[in-house]
C-alpha positions as CSV (number, residue, x, y, z in Angstrom):
1,M,52.1,49.6,-38.4
2,F,54.2,53.1,-38.8
3,N,54.6,56.6,-37.2
4,K,54.3,59.7,-38.8
5,L,55.5,63.1,-37.4
6,C,54.2,66.2,-38.9
7,A,55.3,69.7,-38.4
8,T,54.7,73.2,-39.2
9,V,57.7,75.5,-39.2
10,S,57.6,79.2,-39.3
11,A,60.9,81.5,-38.6
12,G,62.8,78.4,-37.4
13,V,60.1,77.8,-34.7
14,M,58.0,74.6,-34.4
15,I,54.3,75.4,-33.9
16,G,52.5,72.0,-34.0
17,C,53.1,68.4,-34.3
18,C,51.0,65.0,-34.2
19,A,51.9,61.5,-34.3
20,E,49.4,59.2,-35.9
21,T,49.1,55.2,-35.3
22,V,47.7,53.0,-37.9
23,F,46.5,49.6,-37.9
24,A,46.6,46.8,-40.7
25,Q,43.0,45.5,-41.4
26,G,42.4,41.7,-42.4
27,S,41.5,40.6,-45.8
28,L,38.0,42.0,-47.1
29,T,37.5,39.0,-49.6
30,P,34.7,36.4,-48.1
31,P,35.2,33.2,-47.4
32,P,34.5,30.6,-50.4
33,G,31.1,28.6,-50.0
34,P,27.6,29.6,-48.2
35,P,27.5,31.3,-44.9
36,G,27.1,28.7,-42.3
37,P,23.7,28.5,-40.0
38,S,23.9,31.2,-36.8
39,M,20.8,30.0,-35.0
40,K,20.1,27.4,-32.4
41,T,18.1,24.4,-33.6
42,L,14.9,23.7,-31.8
43,A,16.2,20.6,-30.0
44,Q,18.9,23.0,-28.6
45,V,16.3,25.8,-27.6
46,E,13.9,23.0,-26.1
47,P,15.4,19.7,-25.6
48,R,12.4,17.9,-24.7
49,T,9.6,16.0,-26.5
50,P,6.4,17.7,-26.8
51,I,3.3,16.2,-26.0
52,M,0.7,17.6,-28.5
53,D,-1.9,14.6,-28.1
54,V,-3.2,11.8,-26.2
55,P,-3.4,9.0,-25.6
56,Y,0.7,8.9,-25.4
57,A,2.9,6.2,-24.5
58,I,6.4,6.8,-23.0
59,T,8.7,3.9,-23.8
60,Q,12.1,5.8,-23.8
61,P,13.8,7.6,-21.3
62,G,14.1,11.7,-21.3
63,S,11.9,14.9,-20.9
64,Y,8.4,15.5,-22.0
65,Y,6.4,18.3,-21.7
66,L,2.6,19.3,-22.7
67,T,2.1,22.2,-25.2
68,T,-1.7,22.7,-24.7
69,N,-4.6,21.3,-22.5
70,L,-5.6,18.0,-23.7
71,V,-8.6,15.6,-23.4
72,A,-8.5,11.7,-23.7
73,T,-11.2,9.2,-24.1
74,F,-9.6,6.6,-22.0
75,N,-6.0,7.1,-20.6
76,G,-4.0,10.0,-21.0
77,I,-0.1,9.5,-20.5
78,T,1.4,6.1,-20.0
79,I,4.8,5.8,-18.8
80,S,6.5,2.4,-19.2
81,T,10.2,2.8,-19.0
82,N,12.9,4.7,-16.2
83,D,14.3,8.1,-16.0
84,V,11.3,10.1,-17.4
85,T,10.4,13.5,-16.6
86,V,6.9,14.8,-17.6
87,D,6.1,18.6,-17.2
88,L,2.5,19.6,-17.7
89,M,3.3,22.9,-18.1
90,G,0.2,24.4,-16.1
91,F,-1.9,22.6,-18.7
92,S,-4.9,20.2,-17.6
93,L,-5.2,16.7,-18.8
94,T,-9.0,15.9,-18.9
95,G,-10.8,12.6,-19.1
96,S,-14.4,11.1,-19.7
97,Q,-14.5,9.4,-16.7
98,K,-12.6,6.4,-18.0
99,G,-9.1,4.9,-17.8
100,T,-6.1,6.7,-15.9
101,G,-5.1,10.2,-16.3
102,V,-1.0,9.4,-15.9
103,L,0.1,5.9,-15.5
104,V,3.1,4.7,-14.2
105,D,3.0,1.3,-15.6
106,G,5.9,-0.9,-14.1
107,K,5.8,-4.8,-13.7
108,T,7.0,-7.1,-10.9
109,N,10.2,-7.8,-12.4
110,A,10.9,-4.4,-14.1
111,P,9.6,-1.6,-12.2
112,C,9.5,2.1,-13.5
113,R,12.3,4.0,-11.4
114,N,13.2,7.5,-11.1
115,I,9.8,9.3,-12.7
116,V,9.0,12.8,-12.4
117,V,5.5,14.4,-13.1
118,R,4.6,18.0,-12.1
119,N,2.7,21.2,-12.6
120,G,-0.6,20.7,-14.1
121,T,-4.1,19.6,-13.6
122,I,-5.3,15.8,-13.8
123,K,-9.1,15.4,-13.9
124,S,-12.2,13.4,-14.8
125,F,-10.6,10.2,-15.2
126,S,-11.2,6.8,-13.4
127,Y,-8.0,7.0,-11.6
128,G,-6.2,10.4,-11.9
129,L,-2.5,9.5,-11.1
130,R,-1.9,5.7,-10.7
131,L,1.8,4.4,-9.8
132,V,2.0,0.8,-10.2
133,N,5.2,-0.6,-9.1
134,A,7.0,2.7,-9.4
135,Q,10.3,3.4,-7.5
136,N,12.2,6.5,-6.5
137,G,9.6,8.8,-8.4
138,L,8.7,12.4,-7.6
139,F,5.2,13.8,-8.2
140,E,4.7,17.3,-7.3
141,Y,2.4,20.4,-7.8
142,L,-0.4,18.5,-9.2
143,A,-4.4,19.4,-9.2
144,V,-6.0,16.0,-9.0
145,S,-9.9,16.0,-9.1
146,E,-13.1,14.4,-10.0
147,S,-11.9,11.1,-10.2
148,V,-14.5,8.3,-10.3
149,S,-12.3,6.1,-8.2
150,T,-9.1,7.3,-6.2
151,G,-7.2,10.2,-7.0
152,I,-3.6,9.2,-6.4
153,T,-3.0,5.5,-6.3
154,L,0.4,3.3,-5.3
155,D,-0.2,0.0,-6.0
156,G,2.5,-2.7,-4.8
157,D,0.0,-5.4,-4.8
158,S,0.6,-9.0,-6.0
159,G,4.4,-9.4,-5.2
160,G,4.9,-5.8,-6.5
161,D,7.0,-3.2,-5.1
162,C,5.6,0.7,-4.9
163,S,8.3,2.1,-2.8
164,G,10.5,5.2,-2.0
165,N,8.1,7.8,-3.9
166,R,7.7,11.4,-2.8
167,I,4.3,13.2,-3.3
168,A,4.6,16.9,-2.5
169,N,2.3,19.7,-3.0
170,C,-0.8,18.2,-4.3
171,G,-4.4,18.8,-4.1
172,V,-7.0,15.8,-4.5
173,S,-10.4,16.5,-4.3
174,G,-13.7,14.8,-5.4
175,S,-12.7,11.2,-5.9
176,G,-15.3,8.9,-5.7
177,A,-13.5,6.8,-3.4
178,F,-10.2,7.7,-1.6
179,G,-7.9,10.6,-2.1
180,I,-4.5,8.8,-1.9
181,L,-4.4,5.0,-1.6
182,L,-1.4,3.0,-0.7
183,S,-1.8,-0.4,-1.0
184,G,0.8,-3.6,-0.6
185,A,-1.7,-6.5,-0.5
186,L,-1.0,-10.2,-1.8
187,A,2.5,-10.4,-0.7
188,G,3.2,-6.9,-2.1
189,K,5.0,-3.8,-0.7
190,C,4.5,-0.1,-0.5
191,D,7.2,1.2,1.6
192,G,9.1,4.2,2.3
193,N,7.1,6.7,0.5
194,S,6.8,10.4,1.5
195,I,3.4,12.4,1.0
196,S,4.0,15.9,2.3
197,D,2.2,19.6,2.0
198,C,-0.5,18.0,0.2
199,T,-4.4,18.6,0.6
200,F,-7.1,15.7,0.6
201,R,-10.6,17.1,0.5
202,K,-14.5,16.5,0.0
203,N,-13.8,12.8,-1.3
204,A,-16.3,9.9,-1.3
205,N,-14.3,7.6,0.9
206,S,-11.6,8.4,3.2
207,G,-9.3,11.0,2.4
208,V,-5.8,8.7,3.2
209,R,-6.1,4.9,3.0
210,I,-3.1,2.5,3.8
211,D,-4.8,-0.9,2.8
212,T,-2.7,-4.0,3.3
213,G,-3.5,-7.9,3.5
214,S,-2.6,-11.4,2.7
215,G,1.0,-11.2,3.3
216,G,1.9,-7.9,2.2
217,Q,3.2,-4.7,4.1
218,C,3.1,-1.1,3.9
219,N,6.2,0.1,6.2
220,Q,7.7,3.6,6.9
221,N,5.7,5.8,4.9
222,E,5.1,9.5,6.1
223,F,2.5,12.2,6.0
224,R,3.8,15.3,7.0
225,N,2.0,18.9,7.0
226,C,-1.1,17.9,5.0
227,M,-4.5,18.9,5.1
228,I,-7.1,15.8,5.1
229,Q,-10.6,17.6,5.5
230,D,-14.5,17.0,4.8
231,N,-14.3,13.7,3.4
232,A,-17.0,11.6,3.6
233,S,-15.6,8.8,5.9
234,I,-12.6,8.8,7.9
235,G,-10.0,11.1,7.8
236,I,-7.0,8.8,7.8
237,F,-7.5,4.9,7.6
238,F,-4.9,2.4,8.2
239,F,-6.6,-1.0,7.4
240,V,-4.2,-3.9,8.2
241,A,-5.5,-7.6,7.9
242,D,-2.8,-10.6,8.1
243,S,0.1,-8.4,6.9
244,R,2.5,-5.8,8.1
245,C,2.3,-2.1,8.5
246,C,5.1,-0.8,11.0
247,G,7.2,2.3,11.0
248,N,4.8,4.6,9.5
249,V,4.4,8.6,10.7
250,I,1.7,11.0,10.5
251,E,3.1,14.2,11.5
252,G,1.8,17.9,11.8
253,C,-1.3,17.2,9.8
254,N,-4.8,19.0,9.8
255,V,-7.3,16.2,10.2
256,S,-10.9,18.0,10.1
257,G,-14.5,17.9,9.2
258,N,-14.4,14.4,8.4
259,A,-18.0,12.2,8.4
260,S,-16.1,9.6,10.5
261,S,-13.2,9.4,12.9
262,G,-10.0,11.4,12.3
263,I,-7.4,8.6,12.3
264,D,-8.1,5.1,12.5
265,L,-5.2,2.4,12.8
266,Y,-6.6,-0.9,13.1
267,G,-4.4,-4.3,12.8
268,D,-6.2,-7.8,13.4
269,A,-4.7,-10.5,15.5
270,N,-2.8,-11.9,12.6
271,S,-1.1,-8.7,11.9
272,T,2.2,-6.9,12.7
273,V,1.4,-3.2,13.5
274,T,4.1,-1.6,15.6
275,G,6.6,1.4,15.8
276,N,3.8,3.6,13.9
277,R,3.6,7.4,15.3
278,I,1.0,10.2,15.4
279,S,2.1,13.2,16.5
280,L,1.5,17.3,16.6
281,C,-1.7,17.0,14.6
282,T,-4.8,19.1,14.9
283,L,-8.0,17.0,14.5
284,Y,-11.2,19.5,14.8
285,G,-14.8,18.8,14.3
286,N,-14.6,15.0,13.0
287,K,-18.0,13.6,13.7
288,S,-16.7,10.3,15.2
289,D,-13.6,9.7,17.2
290,G,-10.4,11.9,17.1
291,I,-7.5,9.2,17.4
292,K,-8.3,5.3,17.5
293,L,-6.1,2.6,17.6
294,Y,-7.7,-0.8,18.0
295,G,-7.4,-4.4,16.8
296,H,-4.9,-6.9,18.5
297,G,-2.4,-6.4,16.2
298,V,-1.7,-2.9,17.3
299,S,1.2,-2.4,19.7
300,A,4.4,-0.1,20.5
301,S,2.9,2.6,19.0
302,L,3.2,6.4,19.7
303,I,0.2,9.1,20.0
304,S,1.9,12.4,21.2
305,G,1.4,16.3,21.2
306,N,-1.9,16.4,19.5
307,L,-5.1,18.7,20.0
308,V,-8.2,16.8,19.4
309,S,-11.6,18.9,19.7
310,G,-14.5,20.1,18.0
311,T,-16.7,16.7,17.8
312,R,-19.8,16.9,15.8
313,G,-21.4,13.4,16.9
314,T,-22.2,11.6,20.0
315,P,-21.1,9.6,21.8
316,T,-17.3,9.9,20.7
317,Y,-13.9,9.6,22.3
318,G,-11.0,12.1,21.8
319,I,-8.3,9.1,21.7
320,Y,-9.1,5.7,22.0
321,V,-6.6,2.8,22.2
322,S,-7.8,-0.8,22.9
323,G,-6.0,-4.3,22.5
324,R,-3.7,-6.4,24.8
325,S,-0.5,-5.0,23.5
326,P,1.4,-1.8,24.8
327,N,1.0,2.0,23.3
328,L,2.3,5.0,24.7
329,I,0.3,8.1,24.9
330,V,1.4,11.6,26.2
331,Q,0.9,15.1,25.8
332,N,-2.2,15.2,24.0
333,T,-5.0,17.5,24.7
334,C,-8.6,16.6,24.1
335,F,-11.7,18.9,24.6
336,G,-15.4,18.0,24.4
337,H,-15.8,14.6,23.7
338,T,-17.9,12.3,25.5
339,Q,-15.0,10.7,26.6
340,N,-11.8,12.5,26.0
341,F,-9.4,9.6,26.8
342,Y,-10.0,5.8,26.7
343,F,-7.1,3.0,27.2
344,E,-7.0,-0.3,28.1
345,A,-4.8,-1.7,30.8
346,A,-2.0,-2.4,28.2
347,A,-1.2,1.4,27.8
348,T,1.1,3.4,29.1
349,Y,0.1,7.0,29.3
350,G,1.2,10.4,30.8
351,P,-1.3,11.6,33.7
352,I,-4.5,13.2,32.6
353,V,-4.9,16.7,34.0
354,T,-8.7,17.7,34.3
355,A,-8.2,20.6,36.3
356,S,-8.9,24.3,35.3
357,G,-7.1,27.5,36.1
358,A,-3.2,27.6,36.9
359,L,-1.4,24.3,37.3
360,S,0.2,23.2,40.2
361,T,3.5,24.0,40.8
362,T,4.4,21.4,43.3
363,N,7.3,18.9,42.1
364,G,5.9,15.8,40.9
365,A,2.5,17.1,40.3
366,A,0.8,16.0,37.3
367,G,0.7,19.4,35.8
368,L,4.3,19.3,35.7
369,S,4.7,15.8,34.1
370,P,6.6,16.0,30.9
371,W,4.1,13.2,29.8
372,A,0.6,14.9,31.1
373,N,-2.2,14.6,28.7
374,F,-4.8,17.4,29.2
375,S,-8.6,16.8,29.1
376,R,-11.7,19.3,29.5
């Protein structure tokens, strides 16, 4: 770099000057050899494995995605390893009324853990989504329809364990049996699963079923903010025989238009069915009873804050609790059933308010009880 001073002088007078700064340039000689690649590889742009045809077996951990709508003659996608994500990318996986759309195929001694399946349609298989010995998985934004048997199955039977999974924002309709089935029979487990913000409609049996027997268990499962509507049998049915079903929660669900009871919880004398809660649900227009707890094994359960109305059959009960063990029934409202409330002697329940008009303001009156049930 150097400075250059210019001047024009006339009659001893400087009439202009300028300064110029000059920078040296690098070498213009190209480096030896051909130029290197400047673009990203396909694996760098999309670091996932495409699924372009079915049947497709996933045996290695990783991320996979559909590239188009696919049609299967039997099974669609089978997952038999851990740490897998499958993104259906908004495409559909369609069957021929056989096999399983997406099968998570864990074993009793080697469960499949940390599986994610999301974002697409599964239709016209025998089973839509079936989880066998799957643990800690996430299944979301799936539309499962026209299954010959059950739309979504969580299977922990025969000494297995299908626990800790989350199913969210899914819709199941048109199944030939149940919308969703949680099964922990034959010394198996189906515990701690969360089902939220899902819809189970127009299935040919119950919308939701928990089924356990012969030494198995289904404990601490949750159903929150779900729609269980227009199914051809019971809306939500817990069937417990010679097994355990404890600490389950049904909360904030809309259970309406089903062809039998809204919610049934049954446990035989050889079962332990305790600590279950049904709360803040709306039950409307079910053909039989609204909420029904029965069987000698059912005890220490809570029914609270539910609205039960719009029966379509006679005779019916709004809330029916039988058995020889204590259960608690408080803060519910029932309209229009043949008998809105029926409790056997072992039950504990809030006073039943039947009067119309303004409630009494007298201290201690039934109208002011924080535990009151309302019947009209």
